[in-house]
C-alpha positions as CSV (number, residue, x, y, z in Angstrom):
1,M,158.5,400.9,210.8
2,I,161.0,399.2,213.3
3,E,162.9,396.4,212.0
4,V,164.3,393.6,213.6
5,S,167.9,394.0,214.8
6,K,169.8,391.0,213.6
7,D,173.3,392.3,215.1
8,F,172.2,393.1,218.3
9,A,170.7,391.1,221.3
10,L,169.6,391.6,224.8
11,E,172.4,389.8,226.8
12,L,172.0,388.3,230.1
13,V,173.5,390.1,233.2
14,P,175.0,388.4,236.3
15,D,172.5,388.1,239.2
16,E,174.8,390.0,241.2
17,D,174.2,393.1,238.8
18,S,172.4,395.5,241.1
19,L,170.9,396.9,237.9
20,G,171.6,400.4,239.0
21,G,170.0,399.8,242.4
22,M,166.7,398.5,240.9
23,R,167.2,395.0,241.3
24,P,166.1,395.0,245.2
25,I,163.2,396.9,244.3
26,L,162.2,394.7,241.3
27,E,162.7,391.5,243.7
28,G,160.3,392.9,246.5
29,E,157.4,391.6,247.7
30,E,155.1,394.5,246.3
31,A,156.7,393.9,242.8
32,V,155.9,390.1,242.4
33,L,153.6,390.7,239.4
34,G,155.6,393.9,238.3
35,Y,156.8,397.1,239.7
36,E,154.7,400.4,239.3
37,P,156.9,403.5,240.0
38,Q,155.0,405.6,242.5
39,E,157.5,408.8,241.8
40,G,160.3,410.1,239.7
41,F,158.2,410.5,236.5
42,L,155.8,413.4,235.7
43,D,153.3,411.6,233.7
44,R,152.1,408.2,232.7
45,C,149.6,406.5,230.5
46,W,148.5,402.8,229.4
47,V,149.1,401.2,226.0
48,L,146.2,398.7,225.6
49,H,147.4,395.6,224.1
50,S,145.7,394.9,220.6
51,V,142.1,393.3,220.4
52,T,141.0,392.1,216.8
53,V,137.5,391.3,215.4
54,R,137.7,389.2,212.3
55,G,141.4,389.8,212.1
56,E,140.9,393.5,212.0
57,R,142.6,395.5,214.9
58,V,140.0,398.0,217.1
59,R,140.4,400.1,219.9
60,W,139.1,398.7,223.1
61,D,136.4,401.3,223.3
62,D,135.1,400.5,220.0
63,V,134.6,396.9,221.1
64,L,132.9,398.0,224.5
65,A,130.6,400.3,222.7
66,H,128.9,397.2,221.2
67,A,128.0,396.5,224.8
68,G,127.1,400.0,225.9
69,K,130.3,400.6,227.9
70,R,133.2,402.9,227.9
71,L,136.6,402.1,229.3
72,E,136.6,405.4,231.4
73,D,133.7,403.7,233.5
74,W,135.7,400.7,234.6
75,Q,136.8,401.2,238.0
76,H,139.9,398.9,238.0
77,T,143.0,398.2,235.8
78,P,142.7,397.2,232.2
79,S,142.7,393.5,232.1
80,F,140.8,390.6,230.3
81,R,137.9,391.2,233.2
82,V,136.9,394.4,231.2
83,F,135.5,392.0,228.5
84,E,133.9,389.6,230.8
85,G,130.1,388.9,230.8
86,L,129.5,391.6,228.2
87,D,127.7,391.1,224.6
88,L,130.9,391.4,222.3
89,P,131.2,391.1,218.6
90,E,131.9,387.6,217.2
91,D,135.3,386.7,216.4
92,L,136.4,388.9,219.3
93,E,140.2,388.0,219.9
94,K,140.9,389.4,223.3
95,P,144.2,391.1,224.2
96,E,147.5,389.4,225.5
97,L,147.6,389.0,229.4
98,G,150.8,390.1,230.9
99,E,152.9,390.4,227.6
100,I,152.6,393.3,225.2
101,D,151.7,392.3,221.6
102,R,154.1,392.7,218.7
103,D,152.3,395.3,216.9
104,S,152.1,397.6,219.9
105,L,155.3,396.8,220.8
106,A,156.9,398.0,217.5
107,R,154.9,401.3,217.8
108,L,156.2,401.8,221.4
109,V,159.7,401.4,220.5
110,G,159.4,403.9,217.9
111,V,158.0,406.7,220.1
112,L,160.4,405.7,222.7
113,A,163.3,405.9,220.6
114,R,162.2,409.8,219.6
115,H,162.3,410.3,223.3
116,S,165.7,408.5,224.2
117,P,169.2,410.1,224.2
118,D,170.4,407.6,221.4
119,G,167.3,406.9,219.5
120,L,167.2,403.3,218.6
121,R,170.6,402.5,219.8
122,T,169.9,403.6,223.5
123,E,171.0,401.0,226.1
124,C,168.6,399.7,228.3
125,C,167.8,397.4,231.1
126,W,165.2,394.6,230.6
127,T,163.9,392.3,233.5
128,Q,161.3,389.8,234.1
129,A,158.7,389.8,236.9
130,A,159.6,388.0,240.1
131,I,156.7,385.6,239.8
132,E,158.2,383.8,236.8
133,D,160.5,382.1,239.4
134,I,159.6,383.1,242.8
135,G,162.5,383.1,245.3
136,R,165.2,383.3,242.7
137,P,166.9,386.4,241.5
138,I,165.2,387.8,238.6
139,P,166.6,387.3,235.0
140,A,167.9,390.6,233.4
141,R,169.3,391.6,230.4
142,R,171.0,394.4,228.8
143,G,170.8,395.7,225.3
144,R,169.9,398.3,223.0
145,L,166.2,399.6,222.4
146,D,166.2,398.2,218.6
147,A,166.7,394.6,219.9
148,A,163.3,394.6,221.3
149,L,161.3,393.2,218.4
150,G,164.0,390.5,218.1
151,H,163.8,389.3,221.6
152,H,160.0,389.4,221.6
153,D,160.2,387.1,218.5
154,A,162.3,385.0,220.6
155,C,159.7,384.9,223.3
156,A,156.9,383.9,221.2
157,W,155.1,380.4,220.5
158,P,155.4,378.3,218.6
159,H,159.4,378.9,217.9
160,R,160.0,380.3,221.3
161,T,164.1,380.0,221.9
162,T,164.1,381.7,225.4
163,G,162.8,380.4,228.7
164,S,160.7,383.0,229.6
165,Q,158.1,385.8,228.2
166,F,158.8,389.3,227.1
167,P,160.6,391.3,229.9
168,A,157.8,392.9,232.4
169,H,160.0,395.8,233.1
170,W,162.3,397.8,230.8
171,W,164.2,401.3,230.9
172,P,166.8,403.1,229.5
173,L,170.2,403.4,231.6
174,E,169.8,407.4,232.0
175,G,166.3,406.4,233.5
176,S,164.1,409.0,231.6
177,W,161.2,406.6,231.1
178,F,160.2,403.4,232.5
179,V,157.9,400.5,231.0
180,L,155.7,398.0,233.1
181,T,153.8,395.2,231.9
182,D,152.1,393.7,234.9
183,W,151.6,389.8,234.8
184,D,147.8,390.4,235.6
185,L,147.2,392.7,233.1
186,S,146.4,393.5,229.5
187,A,148.1,396.6,229.0
188,T,151.5,398.2,229.5
189,E,152.2,401.2,231.5
190,V,154.6,403.8,230.4
191,F,156.2,406.5,232.6
192,G,158.3,409.4,231.6
193,P,158.2,413.2,230.5
194,P,155.0,414.8,229.5
195,A,156.0,415.2,225.8
196,L,156.5,411.5,225.5
197,I,153.3,410.6,227.1
198,A,151.5,413.1,224.8
199,D,153.2,411.6,221.6
200,L,152.0,408.2,222.9
201,L,148.5,409.4,223.3
202,A,148.4,410.9,220.0
203,D,149.9,407.9,218.0
204,D,147.0,406.5,215.8
205,G,149.1,403.2,215.8
206,L,148.6,402.7,219.5
207,D,145.7,402.5,221.5
208,A,146.9,404.6,224.3
209,V,144.7,406.2,227.1
210,R,144.8,407.9,230.4
211,H,143.3,405.5,233.2
212,P,144.0,405.1,236.8
213,S,147.2,403.3,237.9
214,I,147.5,400.0,239.6
215,A,147.8,401.9,243.1
216,E,145.1,404.4,242.6
217,V,142.7,401.6,242.1
218,Q,143.9,399.1,244.8
219,G,141.0,398.0,246.7
220,N,138.3,398.8,244.0
221,P,135.9,396.2,243.0
222,A,136.7,395.0,239.2
223,Q,133.2,396.4,237.8
224,W,131.6,399.2,236.1
225,R,130.6,402.3,237.2
226,E,127.1,403.3,237.1
227,R,126.4,405.9,234.7
228,A,123.7,408.7,235.2
229,N,120.9,408.4,232.6
């Protein structure tokens, strides 16, 4: 279990900080909702944001099975649109849009720590999506991996103490992995070495799946693939 760090916080960095050359990329037109790397990592997967039925967490495919669907037949990105127009269970709470839920974040941080040079003490960069304040430098922070949950709490309603939601992008300074939560999606994309992705996919506390990337489905209709009888 990852605990909230009370001794370390994510500290804002000056707008002039290039973030190791990432700032111009993250502030580019193609990255308004979030930046998806197209190279530099050997593997990737999606961590689906939590859905609950009557307060109990369930996997997306278990919910979709209620309507005779499977996520692998969805021809677009993992978003709220997956659940539109379906016969869904009562008391379904749909996944968070554009921001990872706390439970998923805690599990994700734990796995990332095992694949980071200094574990939970690994120094990372954290940045917002450009859409939060179009035309201005993106707010960016630096801080340890174990500060993630505390910052998530500071971004959450009703006791929010920051002016923004949880960062859309975060990565270790040494660059071995990268995390993206696109503002328009209900899942978080993780990029890194095959061993990291394998651990995420095998973690029973995460709803992690392989699904096409944002770039791979660009231009596709947000609809279901017809299944052969």
